[in-house]
MARDO-237814 format. One record per residue (C-alpha): residue in three letters; y, x, z. Coordinates in pm, 1 decimal, padded with zeros to 6 digits. Layout:
<recs>
r = ala&c2 = Y&c1 = X&c3 = Z
...
</recs>
This chain:
<recs>
r = met&c2 = -02956.8&c1 = 07743.5&c3 = 08636.4
r = val&c2 = -02987.0&c1 = 07832.8&c3 = 08273.1
r = glu&c2 = -03344.4&c1 = 07720.0&c3 = 08263.4
r = glu&c2 = -03251.9&c1 = 07385.5&c3 = 08423.2
r = thr&c2 = -02983.8&c1 = 07330.1&c3 = 08166.9
r = ile&c2 = -03223.8&c1 = 07401.7&c3 = 07881.8
r = gln&c2 = -03473.5&c1 = 07161.4&c3 = 08027.7
r = glu&c2 = -03213.5&c1 = 06883.4&c3 = 08054.1
r = glu&c2 = -03116.0&c1 = 06928.7&c3 = 07690.5
r = glu&c2 = -03481.3&c1 = 06912.6&c3 = 07586.6
r = leu&c2 = -03527.4&c1 = 06592.7&c3 = 07782.8
r = leu&c2 = -03221.5&c1 = 06440.2&c3 = 07613.0
r = arg&c2 = -03359.7&c1 = 06523.3&c3 = 07265.6
r = gln&c2 = -03693.9&c1 = 06366.4&c3 = 07347.4
r = ala&c2 = -03517.8&c1 = 06055.9&c3 = 07480.1
r = ala&c2 = -03312.9&c1 = 06026.0&c3 = 07164.6
r = lys&c2 = -03626.2&c1 = 06050.3&c3 = 06947.1
r = ala&c2 = -03803.3&c1 = 05791.2&c3 = 07155.7
r = gly&c2 = -03502.8&c1 = 05548.1&c3 = 07127.4
r = gly&c2 = -03551.4&c1 = 05491.5&c3 = 06745.3
r = glu&c2 = -03259.3&c1 = 05506.5&c3 = 06502.4
r = pro&c2 = -02993.8&c1 = 05771.3&c3 = 06548.5
r = glu&c2 = -02648.1&c1 = 05684.4&c3 = 06674.0
r = his&c2 = -02480.3&c1 = 05730.0&c3 = 06326.5
r = ala&c2 = -02685.9&c1 = 05442.9&c3 = 06169.0
r = glu&c2 = -02438.4&c1 = 05175.7&c3 = 06281.6
r = pro&c2 = -02142.5&c1 = 05309.0&c3 = 06078.7
r = glu&c2 = -02352.4&c1 = 05285.7&c3 = 05758.7
r = ala&c2 = -02409.3&c1 = 04914.5&c3 = 05821.6
r = glu&c2 = -02039.9&c1 = 04875.3&c3 = 05883.1
r = glu&c2 = -01963.6&c1 = 05049.7&c3 = 05552.4
r = ala&c2 = -02194.6&c1 = 04809.4&c3 = 05360.4
r = ala&c2 = -02011.6&c1 = 04503.6&c3 = 05493.0
r = pro&c2 = -01687.7&c1 = 04556.5&c3 = 05296.5
r = glu&c2 = -01886.9&c1 = 04581.2&c3 = 04971.8
r = gln&c2 = -02046.9&c1 = 04243.5&c3 = 05047.0
r = glu&c2 = -01708.9&c1 = 04091.3&c3 = 05123.5
r = ala&c2 = -01570.4&c1 = 04231.2&c3 = 04796.4
r = ser&c2 = -01856.6&c1 = 04078.9&c3 = 04600.0
r = glu&c2 = -01791.7&c1 = 03743.2&c3 = 04767.7
r = glu&c2 = -01423.4&c1 = 03756.4&c3 = 04673.3
r = lys&c2 = -01497.5&c1 = 03790.0&c3 = 04296.3
r = pro&c2 = -01435.1&c1 = 03467.4&c3 = 04095.1
r = ser&c2 = -01751.9&c1 = 03284.9&c3 = 04006.0
r = gly&c2 = -01646.5&c1 = 03240.5&c3 = 03642.3
r = gly&c2 = -01558.6&c1 = 03599.3&c3 = 03570.4
r = pro&c2 = -01325.5&c1 = 03695.9&c3 = 03282.2
r = phe&c2 = -01532.6&c1 = 03478.2&c3 = 03038.7
r = gly&c2 = -01611.7&c1 = 03201.0&c3 = 03286.2
r = gly&c2 = -01563.8&c1 = 02824.5&c3 = 03278.4
r = ser&c2 = -01188.0&c1 = 02823.9&c3 = 03341.9
r = gly&c2 = -01115.8&c1 = 02998.4&c3 = 03007.7
r = arg&c2 = -01333.6&c1 = 02756.3&c3 = 02813.9
r = glu&c2 = -01163.5&c1 = 02458.8&c3 = 02978.7
r = lys&c2 = -00820.8&c1 = 02587.7&c3 = 02876.0
r = lys&c2 = -00934.9&c1 = 02633.7&c3 = 02515.7
r = lys&c2 = -01086.8&c1 = 02285.0&c3 = 02512.4
r = lys&c2 = -00767.0&c1 = 02127.5&c3 = 02643.7
r = lys&c2 = -00562.4&c1 = 02314.5&c3 = 02384.3
r = lys&c2 = -00799.8&c1 = 02202.6&c3 = 02107.7
r = asp&c2 = -00779.7&c1 = 01839.1&c3 = 02222.9
r = lys&c2 = -00398.9&c1 = 01848.1&c3 = 02210.4
r = leu&c2 = -00405.9&c1 = 01989.9&c3 = 01857.3
r = glu&c2 = -00649.4&c1 = 01720.6&c3 = 01742.3
r = glu&c2 = -00428.1&c1 = 01448.1&c3 = 01893.1
r = lys&c2 = -00123.6&c1 = 01592.0&c3 = 01716.1
r = ile&c2 = -00311.9&c1 = 01607.9&c3 = 01384.8
r = glu&c2 = -00429.4&c1 = 01246.1&c3 = 01421.4
r = glu&c2 = -00073.5&c1 = 01136.4&c3 = 01502.3
r = leu&c2 = 00064.9&c1 = 01312.1&c3 = 01193.0
r = glu&c2 = -00212.0&c1 = 01171.0&c3 = 00971.7
r = asp&c2 = -00140.5&c1 = 00819.9&c3 = 01098.3
r = arg&c2 = 00230.5&c1 = 00865.4&c3 = 01032.6
r = val&c2 = 00165.4&c1 = 00988.5&c3 = 00678.2
r = met&c2 = -00069.5&c1 = 00695.7&c3 = 00605.7
r = arg&c2 = 00191.0&c1 = 00448.1&c3 = 00731.7
r = gln&c2 = 00462.2&c1 = 00602.5&c3 = 00517.5
r = met&c2 = 00234.9&c1 = 00595.8&c3 = 00210.9
r = ala&c2 = 00156.2&c1 = 00227.9&c3 = 00272.8
r = glu&c2 = 00526.5&c1 = 00147.2&c3 = 00311.8
r = phe&c2 = 00608.7&c1 = 00334.2&c3 = -00009.0
r = asp&c2 = 00331.8&c1 = 00151.3&c3 = -00198.5
r = asn&c2 = 00461.3&c1 = -00185.2&c3 = -00074.0
r = phe&c2 = 00816.0&c1 = -00086.0&c3 = -00170.7
r = arg&c2 = 00697.6&c1 = 00016.2&c3 = -00519.9
r = lys&c2 = 00511.7&c1 = -00311.9&c3 = -00573.3
r = arg&c2 = 00805.1&c1 = -00515.5&c3 = -00444.5
r = thr&c2 = 01045.9&c1 = -00325.7&c3 = -00670.4
r = glu&c2 = 00824.7&c1 = -00376.5&c3 = -00976.4
r = lys&c2 = 00796.9&c1 = -00747.1&c3 = -00899.1
r = glu&c2 = 01174.1&c1 = -00776.8&c3 = -00861.1
r = lys&c2 = 01229.6&c1 = -00589.1&c3 = -01187.4
r = ser&c2 = 00983.6&c1 = -00815.1&c3 = -01369.2
r = his&c2 = 01151.3&c1 = -01124.5&c3 = -01225.2
r = met&c2 = 01497.5&c1 = -00997.7&c3 = -01323.5
r = tyr&c2 = 01371.4&c1 = -00923.5&c3 = -01675.1
r = glu&c2 = 01227.0&c1 = -01273.9&c3 = -01712.2
r = val&c2 = 01547.1&c1 = -01434.6&c3 = -01583.4
r = gly&c2 = 01754.0&c1 = -01231.6&c3 = -01830.1
r = ala&c2 = 01515.0&c1 = -01307.1&c3 = -02117.5
r = arg&c2 = 01518.8&c1 = -01679.9&c3 = -02039.4
r = asp&c2 = 01897.4&c1 = -01676.6&c3 = -02040.0
r = val&c2 = 01907.3&c1 = -01509.6&c3 = -02383.4
r = ile&c2 = 01641.3&c1 = -01742.6&c3 = -02526.1
r = glu&c2 = 01829.3&c1 = -02050.8&c3 = -02404.0
r = lys&c2 = 02135.0&c1 = -01929.1&c3 = -02595.5
r = ile&c2 = 01934.2&c1 = -01861.0&c3 = -02914.5
r = leu&c2 = 01756.2&c1 = -02198.9&c3 = -02923.5
r = pro&c2 = 02068.5&c1 = -02396.3&c3 = -03035.8
r = val&c2 = 02091.0&c1 = -02158.7&c3 = -03332.9
r = val&c2 = 01731.0&c1 = -02245.3&c3 = -03421.2
r = asp&c2 = 01817.5&c1 = -02615.9&c3 = -03388.5
r = asn&c2 = 02107.7&c1 = -02577.2&c3 = -03632.4
r = phe&c2 = 01886.0&c1 = -02395.8&c3 = -03882.1
r = glu&c2 = 01634.2&c1 = -02679.8&c3 = -03867.4
r = arg&c2 = 01900.4&c1 = -02949.7&c3 = -03906.6
r = gly&c2 = 02063.6&c1 = -02769.1&c3 = -04198.7
r = leu&c2 = 01735.1&c1 = -02709.6&c3 = -04383.5
r = ala&c2 = 01623.7&c1 = -03068.8&c3 = -04324.3
r = ala&c2 = 01945.4&c1 = -03200.2&c3 = -04479.7
r = val&c2 = 01894.2&c1 = -03009.2&c3 = -04805.6
r = pro&c2 = 01751.0&c1 = -03224.4&c3 = -05087.7
r = gln&c2 = 01410.0&c1 = -03123.7&c3 = -05215.9
r = glu&c2 = 01539.3&c1 = -03031.0&c3 = -05563.8
r = glu&c2 = 01783.5&c1 = -02782.3&c3 = -05416.2
r = arg&c2 = 01532.5&c1 = -02598.6&c3 = -05195.9
r = glu&c2 = 01451.8&c1 = -02353.9&c3 = -05476.9
r = asn&c2 = 01812.7&c1 = -02237.5&c3 = -05480.4
r = pro&c2 = 01825.0&c1 = -01861.9&c3 = -05404.2
r = phe&c2 = 02073.3&c1 = -01922.4&c3 = -05124.2
r = met&c2 = 01851.2&c1 = -02184.3&c3 = -04962.3
r = glu&c2 = 01546.7&c1 = -01962.5&c3 = -05003.9
r = gly&c2 = 01736.1&c1 = -01683.0&c3 = -04823.5
r = met&c2 = 01834.3&c1 = -01914.1&c3 = -04537.1
r = asp&c2 = 01475.6&c1 = -02035.3&c3 = -04507.0
r = lys&c2 = 01349.1&c1 = -01675.8&c3 = -04483.2
r = ile&c2 = 01604.2&c1 = -01594.5&c3 = -04210.6
r = tyr&c2 = 01492.6&c1 = -01904.1&c3 = -04016.9
r = lys&c2 = 01127.4&c1 = -01805.7&c3 = -04042.8
r = gln&c2 = 01206.3&c1 = -01447.7&c3 = -03937.7
r = leu&c2 = 01390.4&c1 = -01579.0&c3 = -03630.5
r = leu&c2 = 01091.7&c1 = -01792.9&c3 = -03532.5
r = thr&c2 = 00855.4&c1 = -01495.5&c3 = -03578.7
r = thr&c2 = 01073.8&c1 = -01281.6&c3 = -03353.8
r = leu&c2 = 01076.3&c1 = -01547.7&c3 = -03081.8
r = thr&c2 = 00698.4&c1 = -01585.5&c3 = -03107.7
r = asp&c2 = 00652.5&c1 = -01208.1&c3 = -03064.2
r = leu&c2 = 00864.0&c1 = -01228.8&c3 = -02747.7
r = gly&c2 = 00634.7&c1 = -01497.5&c3 = -02606.5
r = val&c2 = 00836.4&c1 = -01805.2&c3 = -02700.7
r = lys&c2 = 00630.9&c1 = -02101.8&c3 = -02821.9
r = pro&c2 = 00728.9&c1 = -02458.1&c3 = -02924.7
r = ile&c2 = 00596.6&c1 = -02744.4&c3 = -02712.6
r = glu&c2 = 00377.1&c1 = -02995.3&c3 = -02896.1
r = ala&c2 = 00517.2&c1 = -03344.8&c3 = -02868.6
r = val&c2 = 00458.6&c1 = -03613.3&c3 = -03134.7
r = gly&c2 = 00118.1&c1 = -03776.2&c3 = -03090.0
r = gln&c2 = 00060.3&c1 = -03608.0&c3 = -02754.9
r = glu&c2 = 00035.5&c1 = -03778.8&c3 = -02419.0
r = phe&c2 = 00360.8&c1 = -03771.6&c3 = -02226.8
r = asp&c2 = 00371.2&c1 = -03494.8&c3 = -01965.2
r = pro&c2 = 00680.9&c1 = -03477.0&c3 = -01741.7
r = asn&c2 = 00619.1&c1 = -03103.2&c3 = -01696.6
r = phe&c2 = 00695.1&c1 = -03046.2&c3 = -02066.7
r = his&c2 = 00863.6&c1 = -03360.0&c3 = -02197.6
r = asn&c2 = 01182.6&c1 = -03542.9&c3 = -02115.2
r = ala&c2 = 01162.3&c1 = -03913.6&c3 = -02209.2
r = val&c2 = 01499.4&c1 = -04051.6&c3 = -02322.0
r = met&c2 = 01371.7&c1 = -04367.6&c3 = -02496.3
r = his&c2 = 01084.3&c1 = -04615.0&c3 = -02468.3
r = val&c2 = 00930.8&c1 = -04828.5&c3 = -02742.4
r = glu&c2 = 00645.6&c1 = -05079.1&c3 = -02774.5
r = asp&c2 = 00409.0&c1 = -04987.1&c3 = -03057.8
r = glu&c2 = 00060.0&c1 = -05134.0&c3 = -03092.5
r = glu&c2 = -00044.5&c1 = -04855.8&c3 = -03330.6
r = leu&c2 = 00008.7&c1 = -04590.5&c3 = -03065.4
r = gly&c2 = -00180.6&c1 = -04547.2&c3 = -02743.3
r = glu&c2 = -00040.4&c1 = -04592.9&c3 = -02397.2
r = asn&c2 = 00208.3&c1 = -04331.1&c3 = -02279.4
r = thr&c2 = 00204.1&c1 = -04158.5&c3 = -02619.6
r = ile&c2 = 00501.9&c1 = -03971.0&c3 = -02765.0
r = ala&c2 = 00625.4&c1 = -04153.8&c3 = -03074.0
r = glu&c2 = 00919.1&c1 = -03935.6&c3 = -03175.5
r = glu&c2 = 01079.0&c1 = -03601.3&c3 = -03088.9
r = phe&c2 = 01459.0&c1 = -03571.2&c3 = -03080.9
r = gln&c2 = 01485.7&c1 = -03210.7&c3 = -02969.1
r = lys&c2 = 01209.3&c1 = -02950.2&c3 = -02972.5
r = gly&c2 = 01112.9&c1 = -02789.9&c3 = -02643.0
r = tyr&c2 = 01000.8&c1 = -02431.1&c3 = -02587.9
r = thr&c2 = 00806.6&c1 = -02226.4&c3 = -02332.4
r = tyr&c2 = 00845.2&c1 = -01859.4&c3 = -02245.0
r = arg&c2 = 00535.9&c1 = -01688.7&c3 = -02098.3
r = asp&c2 = 00386.8&c1 = -02023.7&c3 = -01995.4
r = thr&c2 = 00707.2&c1 = -02140.6&c3 = -01824.2
r = val&c2 = 00928.7&c1 = -02410.7&c3 = -01971.6
r = val&c2 = 01260.2&c1 = -02285.5&c3 = -02109.8
r = arg&c2 = 01363.3&c1 = -02624.5&c3 = -02248.0
r = his&c2 = 01189.6&c1 = -02961.6&c3 = -02222.0
r = ser&c2 = 01127.6&c1 = -03166.8&c3 = -02533.1
r = met&c2 = 01348.6&c1 = -03475.6&c3 = -02567.5
r = val&c2 = 01115.2&c1 = -03755.0&c3 = -02680.2
r = lys&c2 = 01061.2&c1 = -04128.1&c3 = -02725.9
r = val&c2 = 00754.5&c1 = -04264.7&c3 = -02549.8
r = ala&c2 = 00551.9&c1 = -04562.4&c3 = -02669.0
r = asn&c2 = 00393.4&c1 = -04831.9&c3 = -02451.1
</recs>
């Protein structure tokens, strides 16, 4: 019986060798499968993959949009301030000219009175110290007005221009040309190329 048992065991060993791989080979294949599944579950991008770069790019785009928006706002405010400054300077200049014209209009009658008074003085009395002093004051007043930009309008002998002259009389005179100013009753003045007072004149022909 013992010998038969030994023979059966020997036959079983030979059969196992002839069958190929041993019985414990299958568990090794089963153990390799979880590793493969684990590798398949890993994200394709990894910790430094495409998803991180996309987030950074989106964040950068938002920052650039915000910067462009702020730059545009600053440029608009600068343009508005520049327009406000120019408008304010123009208004100030206009206000100054209006005020200056008002003052000049009030001074011109004083100039007229000086001219009438000096014209009424006889020639022999013009060398009187008092008259010489009045003449110097008159000339100083005219110089001051000229420095401010005030100029007299030319009239006698000039062609009548309604922009500068105000015709109050008309006369026929063959010695003068057509539409020519024959006499000036009141002198006109301009301030910075704008008329402060028109000349009152008599026009011939």
